C-alpha positions, 0 to 999 in steps of 0.5 A: 627119853631126853633129860628135858622130857624126864624133868617135865614127867608127872605121870600117874598110872593105874596098871600092873607095875611090871607091864609098865616097867617092861615098856620103859626103855633102858636107863630111863629112870634116875631114881627108883623107890619101891615100898611094896606090900610087906607080906604081913598076911593081914589086911591093912586098914586105915580109917579116916575120921574127922574130929569136932570139939563139943565142950563148952568154952566154960569147960562144960562137957557135952557128949563126945567119944574121945578126950584130947589135949587139955582134957577137951572132948571131941566127937569123931565122925568116920569118913571112910576106910581103905584096905588091902590084902597084904599076903603072898604065897611067893613074895620073892617070886613076886618081887624078882621080875620087878627088881630085874626090870628096875635095874634095867631101867636105871640110869647109869648113875641111878639108885634103887631104894627098897623099903620092907619090914624086918620080916622080909628085908633079909631075903630081899637083900640076898635077892638084890645082891644077886641082881645088882652085885654085892658091891652095889649094896651101899646102905641099910637104912633103918627108919625108926618111929615110936608110935602104936601098941607095945607088945608084952611078949617081945620088944615092940617092933618099931622100925622099917628097913630101906635097902640102897643099891646103886647101879654103878657103885663107883658112879652114883648120885649122892648130893651131900650138900643137900642133906637136911641136918638134925639136932644133936642128942647131946648139944652141949658136947659140941660147939655152939656153931655145930649145935646150931647147924645140926648134924648129918643123919646116920643110917638110922632115920628117927622120923614120926609116922604121918600124923593121924590128924595132920594135913599131910594125911590122906587116909591111905593105908601104909602112907609114908612121911613126906620127910622120908621121901624128900631126903631120898629125892633130894640126896639121890637125884638132881633137879630135872631128873625123873623119880619112879615109884612102882608101888605108888600107893598115896603118891608121897614119892611124887609129891617129894619129887615135884616139890624139889623140881624133879619129874615123876612116874607113879604106878599103882594097880589099886583104883583106890590108890589112883584116886587118892593120888589124882586128888593129892597131886591134882594142883601140879597137873599130872598126866593120869593114864588108866590101863584097865578096861571098862570092867576094871581088868588091867589091860588097854590103855586110856589116858584120863583127863 
């Protein structure tokens, strides 16, 4: 694959990601981000709703099923629910062949980012240490957010773990100048110039989840914020290179790539994900490839319009 071909690649594939990986040439991908199911043992669900304000301009209240900002009443209409089972008998056995192939297809200066939760991240790190070498481990990034319920039996779990491995720990892409700055928590302790510029984030990234009513929301379960993926894409790849996500879900990685002049390869085996990505990324005119047969089983390759 030439660099020109990589830069123009915009491909979404409905397929078993392991089969797609095995068909890629060595060194074809500059950056891989993986957000596999977290093996929670539960069914992940996301319901999309539309809210309509129903109270009158004079402050009177009509029928509504929820109260919003300022005490206004809203009526919600359920638009649909998406769900998938998140359970594996042998999670590492599922991941290992895919991680082996990811290492193979990474370019010499490429990086892998594996996004998990604390229940599985330490097991996956031992596996990656064996595949990449312990010296190739560069960061454990903690994505911290503050949303949802609060347990009364333990500290509420409000973070995910992202493991960063470089194929070559002595030669990898890291665009320091492309890092987005964040506000100082105590701006009065630094100069006005520094406070205005902001600081470089650490390995703990504070970022809210995708807002339930925001324009970014697709309704797909486990959708990740665009801000997280844009940071990874800008810093760990270069314009014209190709970024791959083999558990692509809602397609956030693809949007982050194309917004920053990168090509993308997105793979998912779920038809719902394929359709969400088709709608979300349509304006960038990607190639859609359906590798299922007419019965919906994974198999034959059929490009789609």
